[in-house]
ROSE-4610 file (N, C-alpha, C; in Angstrom, 1 decimal, always signed):
// ROSE-4610
residu = [M/M/M/N/N/N/T/T/T/I/I/I/T/T/T/V/V/V/T/T/T/G/G/G/V/V/V/A/A/A/K/K/K/V/V/V/Q/Q/Q/E/E/E/P/P/P/R/R/R/G/G/G/A/A/A/L/L/L/W/W/W/A/A/A/A/A/A/K/K/K/A/A/A/A/A/A/I/I/I/A/A/A/L/L/L/W/W/W/Q/Q/Q/L/L/L/L/L/L/V/V/V/R/R/R/K/K/K/R/R/R/R/R/R/E/E/E/R/R/R/A/A/A/V/V/V/V/V/V/D/D/D/E/E/E/M/M/M/A/A/A/H/H/H/E/E/E/I/I/I/A/A/A/R/R/R/V/V/V/R/R/R/A/A/A/L/L/L/A/A/A/R/R/R/H/H/H/H/H/H/M/M/M/A/A/A/T/T/T/D/D/D/P/P/P/G/G/G/F/F/F/A/A/A/S/S/S/D/D/D/L/L/L/L/L/L/A/A/A/A/A/A/A/A/A/D/D/D/R/R/R/H/H/H/E/E/E/A/A/A/A/A/A/Q/Q/Q/R/R/R/A/A/A/E/E/E/R/R/R]
num = [1/1/1/2/2/2/3/3/3/4/4/4/5/5/5/6/6/6/7/7/7/8/8/8/9/9/9/10/10/10/11/11/11/12/12/12/13/13/13/14/14/14/15/15/15/16/16/16/17/17/17/18/18/18/19/19/19/20/20/20/21/21/21/22/22/22/23/23/23/24/24/24/25/25/25/26/26/26/27/27/27/28/28/28/29/29/29/30/30/30/31/31/31/32/32/32/33/33/33/34/34/34/35/35/35/36/36/36/37/37/37/38/38/38/39/39/39/40/40/40/41/41/41/42/42/42/43/43/43/44/44/44/45/45/45/46/46/46/47/47/47/48/48/48/49/49/49/50/50/50/51/51/51/52/52/52/53/53/53/54/54/54/55/55/55/56/56/56/57/57/57/58/58/58/59/59/59/60/60/60/61/61/61/62/62/62/63/63/63/64/64/64/65/65/65/66/66/66/67/67/67/68/68/68/69/69/69/70/70/70/71/71/71/72/72/72/73/73/73/74/74/74/75/75/75/76/76/76/77/77/77/78/78/78/79/79/79/80/80/80/81/81/81/82/82/82/83/83/83/84/84/84/85/85/85]
x = [-41.8/-42.1/-40.8/-41.0/-40.2/-40.2/-39.0/-38.8/-38.1/-38.6/-37.9/-37.6/-36.4/-35.9/-35.6/-36.4/-36.2/-35.5/-34.5/-33.8/-34.1/-34.4/-34.6/-33.4/-32.9/-31.7/-32.1/-31.6/-31.9/-31.2/-31.8/-31.2/-30.2/-29.0/-27.8/-27.9/-27.8/-27.6/-26.4/-26.3/-25.1/-24.3/-22.9/-22.0/-21.8/-22.5/-22.5/-21.2/-20.7/-19.5/-18.1/-18.2/-17.2/-17.1/-18.3/-18.5/-17.9/-18.4/-17.9/-16.4/-15.9/-14.3/-13.7/-14.2/-13.6/-13.6/-14.8/-14.8/-13.9/-13.7/-12.8/-11.4/-11.1/-9.7/-9.5/-10.4/-10.2/-10.0/-10.7/-10.8/-9.2/-8.9/-7.7/-6.4/-6.5/-5.5/-5.5/-6.6/-6.8/-6.1/-6.3/-5.7/-4.3/-3.7/-2.3/-1.6/-2.2/-1.6/-1.8/-2.9/-2.9/-1.9/-1.5/-0.5/+0.8/+1.0/+2.4/+2.6/+1.6/+1.8/+2.0/+1.3/+1.5/+2.9/+3.4/+4.8/+5.8/+5.5/+6.5/+6.4/+5.3/+5.3/+6.1/+5.8/+6.6/+8.2/+8.6/+10.1/+10.6/+9.7/+10.3/+10.4/+9.5/+9.5/+10.6/+11.0/+12.1/+13.4/+13.4/+14.7/+14.8/+13.7/+13.9/+14.2/+13.9/+14.3/+15.8/+16.3/+17.7/+18.5/+18.0/+18.7/+18.8/+17.8/+17.8/+18.7/+18.8/+19.8/+21.3/+21.4/+22.7/+23.2/+22.2/+22.4/+22.8/+22.2/+22.4/+23.8/+24.2/+25.5/+26.6/+26.3/+27.1/+27.5/+26.4/+26.4/+26.7/+26.9/+27.0/+28.4/+29.4/+30.6/+30.6/+29.9/+29.8/+28.6/+27.6/+26.4/+25.6/+25.9/+25.2/+23.8/+23.4/+22.0/+21.1/+21.6/+20.9/+20.8/+22.0/+21.9/+21.0/+21.0/+20.0/+18.4/+18.2/+17.0/+16.5/+17.5/+17.2/+16.9/+17.7/+17.5/+16.1/+15.7/+14.4/+13.4/+13.4/+12.5/+12.4/+13.4/+13.5/+12.8/+13.1/+12.4/+11.0/+10.4/+9.0/+8.3/+9.1/+8.5/+8.4/+9.3/+9.4/+8.4/+8.1/+7.2/+5.7/+5.5/+4.2/+4.0/+5.0/+4.8/+4.5/+5.1/+4.7/+3.2/+2.8/+1.4/+0.4/+0.7/-0.2/-0.4/+0.6/+0.5/-0.4]
y = [+19.1/+17.9/+17.8/+17.5/+17.4/+15.8/+15.3/+14.0/+14.1/+13.1/+13.1/+11.7/+11.3/+10.0/+9.9/+8.9/+8.7/+7.2/+7.2/+5.9/+5.5/+4.3/+3.6/+3.0/+3.1/+2.4/+1.5/+0.3/-0.8/-0.5/-0.8/-0.5/-1.6/-1.3/-2.1/-2.4/-3.6/-3.9/-3.6/-3.2/-2.9/-4.1/-4.1/-5.2/-5.6/-6.3/-6.6/-7.3/-8.1/-8.8/-7.9/-6.8/-6.0/-4.9/-4.6/-3.9/-4.5/-5.8/-6.6/-6.8/-7.0/-7.2/-5.9/-4.8/-3.4/-3.2/-3.7/-3.3/-4.3/-5.6/-6.5/-6.1/-5.3/-5.0/-3.7/-2.9/-1.7/-2.3/-3.1/-3.6/-4.3/-5.0/-5.6/-4.5/-3.8/-2.5/-1.8/-1.5/-0.8/-1.7/-3.0/-3.9/-3.9/-4.1/-4.0/-2.8/-1.6/-0.4/-0.1/-0.7/-0.6/-1.6/-2.8/-3.6/-3.0/-2.3/-1.8/-0.6/+0.2/+1.2/+0.6/-0.4/-1.1/-1.6/-2.2/-2.8/-1.6/-0.3/+0.6/+1.3/+1.2/+1.6/+0.6/-0.6/-1.7/-1.6/-1.4/-1.2/+0.0/+1.1/+2.4/+2.2/+1.5/+1.2/+0.2/-0.7/-1.4/-0.7/+0.2/+1.1/+1.9/+2.5/+3.4/+2.5/+1.1/+0.4/+0.2/-0.1/-0.3/+1.0/+2.0/+3.3/+3.6/+3.2/+3.4/+2.4/+1.2/+0.2/+0.6/+1.2/+1.7/+2.7/+3.6/+4.8/+4.3/+3.2/+2.5/+1.9/+1.3/+0.6/+1.9/+2.9/+4.1/+4.6/+4.6/+5.2/+4.1/+2.9/+1.9/+2.0/+2.4/+2.6/+3.9/+5.0/+6.2/+6.3/+5.8/+5.8/+4.5/+3.6/+2.3/+2.2/+3.0/+3.1/+3.7/+4.7/+5.4/+4.2/+3.6/+2.7/+1.6/+1.0/+0.0/+0.4/+1.7/+2.3/+2.3/+2.7/+2.8/+1.5/+0.3/-0.9/-1.6/-1.1/-1.6/-1.0/+0.3/+1.1/+0.4/+0.1/-0.5/-1.9/-2.7/-4.0/-3.9/-2.9/-2.7/-2.2/-1.4/-1.0/-2.1/-2.9/-4.1/-5.1/-5.4/-6.2/-5.8/-4.2/-3.8/-3.8/-3.7/-3.9/-5.3/-6.3/-7.7/-8.0/-7.4/-7.6/-7.0/-5.9/-5.4/-6.2/-7.0/-8.0/-9.0]
z = [-54.6/-53.8/-52.9/-51.6/-50.5/-50.0/-49.8/-49.5/-48.2/-47.1/-45.9/-45.7/-45.3/-45.1/-43.7/-43.0/-41.6/-41.4/-40.7/-40.5/-39.0/-38.8/-37.4/-37.1/-35.9/-35.4/-34.4/-34.5/-33.4/-32.2/-31.1/-29.8/-29.5/-29.1/-28.9/-27.4/-27.0/-25.6/-25.0/-23.8/-23.0/-22.9/-23.0/-23.0/-21.6/-20.9/-19.4/-19.2/-19.9/-19.6/-19.6/-20.4/-20.4/-19.3/-18.9/-17.6/-16.3/-16.3/-15.2/-15.2/-16.4/-16.5/-16.2/-16.6/-16.2/-14.7/-14.1/-12.7/-11.9/-12.4/-11.8/-11.9/-13.2/-13.4/-12.5/-12.3/-11.5/-10.0/-9.6/-8.2/-7.9/-8.9/-8.8/-8.8/-9.6/-9.6/-8.2/-7.6/-6.4/-5.4/-5.3/-4.4/-4.5/-5.6/-5.8/-5.4/-5.7/-5.3/-3.7/-3.1/-1.6/-1.0/-1.5/-1.0/-1.2/-2.3/-2.4/-1.5/-1.3/-0.2/+1.2/+1.5/+2.8/+2.8/+1.7/+1.8/+1.9/+1.2/+1.4/+2.7/+3.5/+4.9/+5.8/+5.6/+6.3/+6.1/+4.9/+4.5/+5.1/+5.2/+5.9/+7.5/+8.0/+9.5/+9.8/+8.9/+9.1/+9.0/+8.2/+7.9/+9.2/+9.6/+10.8/+12.1/+12.2/+13.4/+13.2/+12.0/+11.8/+12.1/+11.8/+12.1/+13.7/+14.3/+15.8/+16.5/+15.9/+16.4/+16.2/+15.0/+14.6/+15.5/+15.8/+16.8/+18.2/+18.6/+19.9/+19.9/+18.9/+18.8/+18.9/+18.3/+18.3/+19.7/+20.5/+21.8/+22.9/+22.5/+23.5/+24.4/+23.8/+24.6/+25.5/+25.0/+25.8/+26.8/+26.5/+27.3/+27.1/+27.8/+27.8/+28.2/+29.3/+29.4/+28.5/+27.7/+26.6/+25.5/+25.2/+24.2/+24.5/+25.6/+25.9/+25.9/+26.2/+26.0/+24.5/+23.7/+22.2/+21.6/+22.2/+21.6/+22.2/+23.4/+24.0/+23.2/+22.7/+22.0/+20.6/+20.0/+18.7/+18.8/+19.9/+20.0/+20.2/+20.9/+21.2/+19.9/+19.1/+17.8/+16.8/+16.8/+15.9/+16.4/+17.6/+18.0/+17.7/+18.0/+17.5/+16.1/+15.3/+13.8/+13.3/+14.0/+13.8/+14.2/+15.3/+15.7/+15.0/+14.1/+13.2/+12.0/+11.6/+10.4/+10.5]
């Protein structure tokens, strides 16, 4: 004689709250990463502007026209950066 045992498994509902929380956590993480990258770009641009102004100060005594052009370019770049924010 052969015996077969069949077990029925009850269907488990999907944990909707956990899925929503995971999606919210991922969205928050992506937002923070995006803001950090934007901040790094802004910091890099500010550093470049400072370097151009330092170069202008270096050339002020020998070539004031070139130095003033560099300062004007740095000012325009800084104004454009502020306008983007």
